[in-house]
N, C-alpha and C positions, 0 to 999 in steps of 0.2 A: 504494500500500500504506500509506503514511503516513496518509492520510485515514481508512482503515479502522481501523487500530490505535488512532489517537487517538479515533475515534468509539466504538470498542468499550470502551476504557478509561473513557470519559466516561459512556456509556449503561448498561453492565452494573451498576456499583455503584448507580446510581439505581434501576434496576428491582429489583435484589435487595433493597436497603434498604427499598423500599416493600412488599415481600412479607413478611408476618408469619405464621408458623405457629401462634403462640399463640392458643388458642381455636378453632382449625380442626381438622377431622378429619384423621387420618393419610391420606396419599396422595401422588400425584404431580401437580404442577401445571405446565403449560407457561407460560413467560414469554418465549418466543421460539423460533425454529426450531433454534437451536443450544444453548440452555440451558433446563434445567428445575429445579424445586425438589422435593425429597422432604421431606415433613413427617412426622416421627416423634416422637410424644410432645411436640408443641409446638416442636420444634427444626427449623430449616431446614438442609437439606443441598443446596447448589447443585451441579448436575452439568452440565458442559460436554461436548457430544458431540464425539467424536474427529473429526479432519479427514476429510471425505468422507462423513460421516453427519449426519443431522438427527433432531430429536425426532419420534417417531411417536405421535400422540395416541391411537391405537387400542391400541397395545401398551404405551404408557408407557415406551418404551425408545428408544435411539438406533438408527437403521436407515438403510439405503441409500435415497436420495431416490426411487428408482424404486418403492419399496414404501410410500411415505408419501403420505397424502392432501394435497391442496392446502391452504394455500399452501406449506407446508414442503417438499413433494415437487416443487414447480415449480422448473424451472431456466430462468432468463430469459437471453435473448441480450443480452450487454453489449458485443459486439464493436464496435458503432458508437455507443456511448453515452459521454458525458462522465462524468468521475468525479463521482458524485453519488448521492443517494437518490431513488428514483422510486416514486410511488404505484402500487399494483397496482389498476388500474381494474377488472380482472375480479373483484376482491373488494370492490367498492364503496369502495375507498380505505381500508379498515380495516387493511390491511397495506401494507408497502412493502419494497422491495429495494434493495440497495446494489451499485453498479458502481464498479470502480476499476481503472484500467489495462486496460480491456476485459474484465475478469474479473468474473463474478457471485459476490457474497459472501453471498448468502442473503437470506431474508425475515425481517422482524420484525413484530410486532403493535403496533397502536396500543392504548393502555390499555383502550379499550372492549371489546377482545377478551380481556382478562385478567380472569377472573371475580372476583378479590378486590380489584381496584383500584376507585376511586370515579369515575373519569372516563369514564363511559359515553357512547358516541356520538361519540368522537373519530375523525377521519379524518387522513390524511397530507396536510400542506400543503407542497407542493414549494417554494413561495416562501421559506418560513422553515426548511425542512428538518427539520421535527419534526411530531409529531401535534398537532392543534389542534381547536377546536370547529368544527363545520360552518359556523356563521354567520360565522366569521373566515376561512374558506377559500374561495378562488375556485373556480368551476366548472372541471372537471366533478366534482370531489370534494366541494365545499361549496356553500353557498347565498349567499355574499357577493356583493353587487351590485358589479360592477366599474365 
């Protein structure tokens, strides 16, 4: 649990600070499966989904995972996994999920999946535990020659 809390405290502010509603249209923008931003008159309102729910990009609300499209609706089996983040190979490594203590803690997107960030084309690099350019990432997620 310690790994997850520290990671969440470190990652969320960086994601939210990079999201700017000024000059953008009003609306709801996903920045992860558990957090989204509401833009109203150029002002950001960060919303965290309650425990047991995730962001549903179709309804723009928090919802039960069973009613949410992939990857946010996916529930991965972490029972035999080490505490770490793992690339979601089924999504071409553009998202990743966190396992801690055998418990699945949800999916996150690499910046290329967030429409308002500039780092298009990133994939999850398991070696360094963060999103990275494809050419810096080993296969199967990237194109780096090993």
